[in-house]
N, C-alpha and C positions, 0 to 999 in steps of 0.2 A: 803611143806617145812616149812611153818609158824609154824606148830606144832613141827617139829623137832627142829627148832631154839628155840622155847619156852621151850622145854624139856631140851636142852643144857644150857639154861639160868637159869633153876630151881635151880641147886646147887649154882650158884652165888647169886641168890636172897635169898636162904634159909640160906646159911652160911654167906653171906655178907662179905666174906674174900677170896681174890684171892689165898692166900697161901693154905688154906684148899681146895679150888677148884682144884688147880694144883696137889695136892697130891692124887686126885682120879686117880686110876691106869691107866685107858685107855682114860681119857678125851681128851688129846691132840691127841691121835691116832684117835679117832672118828671125831674130828674136821678136821683132815687131809683128810677125805673122802668127805668133802663138797666142793662145787664149791667155787671159789675164793671169790665171792661177799658175800657168807654166812660165810666163814671163817673170812672175814674182819668184818662183823657185830658182830660176837662173840668176835673178838679181841678188837673192840671198847668198847664193854660192859665190858670186863675184865680190860682194861686200865682205863676206866672211874671209875670203882669200886675202883681200887687201888688209883687213884688220889683223888677221892671224900672222901675216908676213910683214906687218908694219911697213907697208909699201910707201915709199917716198914718191911723190908725184911731182916731177920737176917742171913740167910744161903745162900752160893753160889749155892747150889742145888735148892733152891727156886727161885733164880734169873733165873737159866737155864730153869726151868719149866715155869715160867712166860713169859720169852722170847719166848719159844716154842708156848705158847698160843696166843701171840700177834705178831707172826712172819709176818702176812700180813701187819702190820703197820711198821715193821722194815726194810723190804727189798722187792724188786720186786720179783714176782713169775712168773713162766712160763705161767700159765693159766690166768693171770690177765687181759690181753688186755690193751687197752688204757684207762687211767683214766683222766677225766676232772679235772681241778684244784679244783673244789668244792668238789670232792670226796676225794681228797688227804688231805683235811684239818684235818681229825682226827689224822694225824701224829703229829699235834701240841700238842696232849696229852702227847707225849713223851718228 
């Protein structure tokens, strides 16, 4: 799983731009196949990149795609289980 997460982070580190990342046709679809804890790790990376780079999001469609990529940070999901408070802290990125 470590290699899959690394592979999914490659476009983010290569482009260093969440808008470019979310324009990849099936990126969010692939993330959706991961277990909750792994979707969450990717979501934290995406949100951190946007915050650290002070990303300007000009288009509503870009906002929608970014929200899809960080969905585990925005809302509870069926497969997440119970989260201790320390795990919930990445929501403060939002």
